[in-house]
C-alpha positions in Angstrom: 6.6 -0.3 7.2 8.3 -2.9 5.0 11.9 -4.0 6.1 14.6 -5.0 3.9 17.7 -6.9 4.5 19.8 -4.2 2.5 21.4 -1.3 4.4 19.9 1.0 1.7 16.3 2.1 1.2 14.6 4.4 -1.3 11.0 4.3 -0.3 9.2 4.5 3.0 5.6 4.3 3.8 3.9 4.1 7.2 0.6 5.2 8.5 -0.5 6.7 5.3 2.8 8.6 4.8 4.9 8.2 1.7 8.5 9.3 1.6 11.0 9.0 -1.2 14.9 9.3 -1.1 15.7 12.1 -3.5 18.3 10.3 -5.7 19.0 13.4 -7.6 20.9 14.6 -4.4 23.0 11.5 -4.0 25.8 11.0 -2.9 26.1 14.5 -1.6 23.3 14.2 0.9 20.5 11.9 1.9 17.3 13.9 1.5 13.9 12.4 2.1 11.0 13.9 0.5 7.4 13.8 1.9 5.1 12.8 -1.1 1.7 14.3 -0.3 -0.5 13.3 -3.2 -0.5 11.6 -6.5 0.5 14.6 -8.7 3.5 14.9 -6.3 4.2 11.3 -6.9 3.9 11.5 -10.7 6.3 14.5 -10.9 8.9 12.6 -8.7 8.7 9.6 -11.0 9.2 11.9 -14.2 11.9 14.0 -12.5 13.9 11.0 -11.4 13.5 11.5 -7.8 12.8 7.8 -7.7 14.0 5.6 -10.6 14.3 1.8 -11.4 11.4 -0.1 -12.8 10.5 -1.9 -9.5 10.7 1.2 -7.3 8.8 3.1 -9.7 5.9 0.4 -9.6 5.9 0.6 -5.9 5.8 4.5 -5.7 2.9 4.2 -8.1 1.0 1.8 -5.9 1.5 3.9 -2.8 0.4 7.0 -4.8 -2.8 5.3 -5.8 -3.6 5.0 -2.1 -2.9 8.6 -1.5 -5.2 9.4 -4.3 -8.0 7.2 -3.3 -8.0 8.8 0.3 -8.0 12.4 -1.3 -10.7 11.7 -3.7 -13.2 10.0 -1.6 -16.4 9.2 -3.5 -15.1 10.9 -6.7 -14.3 7.7 -8.9 -13.9 9.5 -12.2 -11.5 12.0 -10.6 -9.5 8.9 -9.3 -9.3 7.2 -12.6 -8.2 10.4 -14.1 -5.5 10.6 -11.5 -4.4 7.1 -12.3 -4.1 7.8 -16.1 -1.9 10.7 -15.3 0.3 8.5 -13.1 0.6 5.8 -15.7 1.9 8.3 -18.3 4.7 9.5 -16.1 7.2 7.4 -17.7 5.9 5.1 -20.6 8.7 2.5 -21.0 8.9 0.8 -17.6 6.2 -1.7 -17.5 6.1 -1.8 -13.7 4.4 1.4 -13.6 1.5 0.5 -15.8 1.3 -2.7 -14.0 1.0 -1.4 -10.5 -1.6 1.3 -11.6 -3.7 -1.2 -13.4 -3.6 -3.8 -10.3 -4.7 -0.9 -8.0 -7.4 0.2 -10.6 -9.0 -3.2 -10.4 -9.2 -3.2 -6.6 -11.6 -0.3 -6.3 -14.8 -1.1 -8.2 -16.8 1.8 -6.4 -15.8 5.0 -4.5 -12.1 4.9 -4.1 -12.3 6.3 -0.5 -14.1 3.1 0.4 -11.2 0.9 -0.7 -8.3 3.0 0.9 -7.6 0.0 3.3 -7.7 -2.6 0.5 -5.5 -0.6 -1.6 -3.0 0.0 1.0 -2.7 -3.7 1.9 -2.2 -4.6 -1.7 0.7 -1.9 -1.9 2.3 -3.1 1.1 2.1 -6.6 -0.2 3.5 -5.7 -3.4 6.5 -4.2 -1.6 6.9 -7.3 0.5 6.7 -9.4 -2.7 9.4 -7.3 -4.4 11.6 -7.7 -1.4 11.3 -11.5 -1.3 11.8 -11.6 -5.1 15.1 -9.5 -4.8 16.4 -12.2 -2.3 15.5 -15.0 -4.5 17.1 -13.4 -7.6 20.1 -12.6 -5.6 20.7 -16.3 -4.7 19.9 -17.6 -8.1 22.0 -15.2 -10.1 25.0 -15.5 -7.7 25.1 -19.3 -8.1 25.7 -19.0 -11.8 28.9 -16.9 -11.3 32.1 -18.8 -11.1 34.6 -18.1 -8.4 37.1 -15.5 -9.1 35.1 -13.6 -11.6 35.1 -10.1 -12.9 31.6 -8.5 -13.4 30.5 -5.4 -15.0 27.2 -3.6 -14.4 25.4 -0.5 -15.8 23.0 2.1 -14.5 21.8 1.3 -10.9 19.8 -1.7 -10.0 20.1 -2.1 -6.3 18.0 -1.2 -3.3 17.7 2.3 -4.6 15.8 1.0 -7.7 13.7 -1.7 -5.9 12.0 -2.5 -2.6 14.7 -4.8 -1.5 18.4 -5.6 -2.1 18.1 -5.0 -5.8 18.1 -7.0 -9.1 21.5 -7.0 -10.9 23.2 -5.3 -8.1 21.5 -7.7 -5.6 23.1 -10.5 -7.4 26.6 -8.8 -7.3 26.3 -8.1 -3.6 25.3 -11.7 -2.9 28.2 -13.0 -5.1 30.8 -10.8 -3.4 29.6 -11.8 0.0 29.8 -15.6 -1.2 33.4 -15.1 -2.2 32.7 -15.4 -5.9 34.0 -12.2 -7.2 37.5 -10.8 -7.8 36.5 -7.5 -9.3 33.5 -5.3 -9.6 33.2 -2.7 -12.4 30.4 -0.2 -12.8 29.8 2.1 -15.8 29.5 5.8 -15.0 26.0 5.8 -16.9 25.7 9.1 -18.8 24.0 11.7 -18.5 22.5 11.3 -15.1 25.6 9.4 -13.7 23.4 6.8 -11.9 26.6 4.4 -11.8 29.0 7.2 -10.5 26.6 8.7 -8.1 24.2 5.8 -7.0 25.7 2.4 -7.8 29.2 3.4 -6.3 27.4 4.9 -3.3 25.3 1.8 -2.7 28.2 -0.6 -3.0 30.3 1.3 -0.7 27.3 1.0 1.8 27.2 -2.9 1.3 30.9 -3.1 1.7 31.6 -4.1 -1.9 34.8 -2.6 -3.6 34.0 -1.2 -7.0 35.7 0.6 -9.9 33.9 3.1 -11.9 34.6 3.6 -15.6 33.0 5.8 -18.3 31.1 3.7 -20.9 33.4 4.5 -23.5 36.2 2.6 -21.7 34.1 -0.7 -21.4 35.4 -2.1 -24.8 39.1 -1.4 -23.7 38.8 -3.0 -20.5 36.9 -6.1 -21.7 39.6 -6.5 -24.4 42.6 -5.9 -22.1 41.6 -7.2 -18.7 38.7 -9.5 -19.6 35.2 -9.5 -18.0 33.3 -12.8 -17.2 29.9 -11.3 -16.7 28.0 -8.3 -17.8 24.9 -8.1 -15.2 22.1 -5.7 -15.8 18.4 -5.1 -15.0 15.6 -4.4 -17.1 12.7 -1.9 -17.5 10.7 -4.2 -19.8 11.2 -7.8 -21.2 9.2 -8.8 -24.3 7.7 -12.1 -24.9 10.7 -13.0 -27.2 13.3 -12.2 -24.6 14.2 -8.6 -26.2 15.1 -6.3 -23.2 14.5 -2.6 -22.8 16.9 -1.1 -20.3 19.0 2.0 -19.8 20.5 3.4 -22.9 24.1 1.9 -23.2 23.0 -1.7 -22.4 23.0 -2.6 -26.0 26.4 -1.4 -26.4 27.5 -3.6 -23.6 25.7 -6.7 -24.9 27.4 -6.3 -28.3 30.9 -5.9 -26.7 30.2 -8.9 -24.4 29.6 -11.1 -27.3 32.7 -9.7 -29.1 35.1 -10.3 -26.1 33.6 -13.5 -24.8 31.9 -12.2 -21.6 28.5 -13.7 -20.7 25.3 -11.3 -20.5 22.9 -11.8 -17.5 19.6 -9.8 -17.2 17.9 -9.7 -13.6 14.5 -8.6 -13.3 11.2 -9.6 -11.2 8.3 -11.4 -13.0 6.6 -8.0 -12.9 8.9 -6.7 -15.4 8.1 -9.5 -17.8 5.6 -8.3 -20.7 4.4 -11.3 -22.9 1.8 -9.1 -24.4 4.5 -7.2 -26.3 5.9 -9.6 -28.9 9.3 -8.0 -29.5 11.2 -4.8 -28.6 10.4 -3.0 -31.7 7.0 -2.5 -30.3 8.1 -0.5 -27.1 7.9 3.2 -27.0 11.4 4.4 -26.0 11.2 7.5 -23.9 12.8 10.6 -25.2 13.9 13.1 -22.6 14.8 16.6 -22.7 17.9 17.2 -24.6 18.8 19.9 -22.1 19.7 17.3 -19.7 22.8 16.4 -21.6 24.2 19.9 -21.4 23.2 20.6 -18.0 25.2 17.5 -17.0 28.2 18.9 -18.5 27.6 22.3 -16.4 26.4 24.2 -19.5 23.2 26.3 -19.5 22.2 24.6 -22.9 23.3 23.8 -26.6 25.1 26.2 -28.9 23.0 27.8 -31.5 22.1 25.4 -34.3 22.9 22.2 -32.4 20.1 19.6 -31.7 20.4 16.9 -29.1 19.2 13.4 -29.0 18.5 12.0 -25.6 16.8 8.5 -25.7 16.8 6.9 -22.1 16.6 3.4 -23.1 17.7 1.0 -25.8 16.7 -2.5 -26.7 18.9 -5.5 -26.5 17.9 -8.4 -28.7 17.2 -11.7 -27.2 20.0 -13.4 -29.1 22.7 -11.3 -27.2 21.5 -12.5 -23.7 22.8 -15.6 -22.1 20.1 -15.8 -19.2 17.3 -13.8 -17.6 17.1 -14.3 -13.9 13.6 -13.9 -12.3 12.3 -14.9 -8.9 10.5 -17.7 -10.8 13.7 -19.3 -12.2 16.5 -18.7 -14.5 15.3 -18.3 -18.1 17.8 -19.6 -20.9 17.3 -19.1 -24.6 15.4 -19.7 -26.7 13.0 -17.4 -24.6 9.9 -17.8 -26.8 7.2 -19.0 -24.6 9.3 -19.0 -21.5 8.5 -15.5 -20.7 4.7 -16.2 -20.9 5.3 -19.3 -18.8 7.0 -17.3 -16.0 4.4 -14.8 -15.8 1.7 -17.4 -15.7 3.2 -19.4 -12.9 1.1 -19.4 -9.7 
């Protein structure tokens, strides 16, 4: 089992057994689900049992191991399984990257490669943990003492294999005495900020104030925010960032009210093969999620619902991208590819 420095975990794997902390149940209860096969893992990814690009990638890697064990000599069946898994959520590049890495490790019967695949998945988990720690230190060092920071969605241990990306930076900065105030957007409609980020920061001993996204402009205008710090689900070659919907709004507000904007993501989230954000497929989820989040059965007759899960923040609104391979500053052209290609 991979051991993290964080007090929070979302993925457990040991002796061929994969378990996921059901994030839909937080903070009311901590329910661990045993994932028995790849189909169960793909459903858990689609249904947001597990979320956050790095955590989705790790879950996918372990699911490939489960599928290889189940398929034995049936290579074609295993490859079909992997295609199903890769399609579970299209925007997060870590999912596709993990599946393709595992696909390349089993050239023959998948059952014969179980040990190889398992070692690779565990190594991927260890690498993410180490990357989180490196990013936390690099990002925190950029924050001036006495700063106020604002974050969006959930980017901590629940979303990764370690202490987190953006939230890891915030936890480290707080522990280093650099922060005066931490703000977290509620993050609608699933309320990841209210349910997950607040719960996680409480576990880490970091005081946090939660606000609805609509209050961010007034808070920036009235009280001032020094840094907006977010994660990413994909970062294009030119530095455009796909992240939880609402990120673009905060980037625009940051530019208007003088806050700096930091994106924190491991190199596995960098996608130099996609030139710019307009090439990314933005996941559209069931509109009923919005109504259910309000405690309603569905939309009134004649009312349509738009439910994009991500938005695209242009590179020109981003002050820095923190990875485990260094802090990237604009202009980002060429630097994304260089960070990916670094040994």
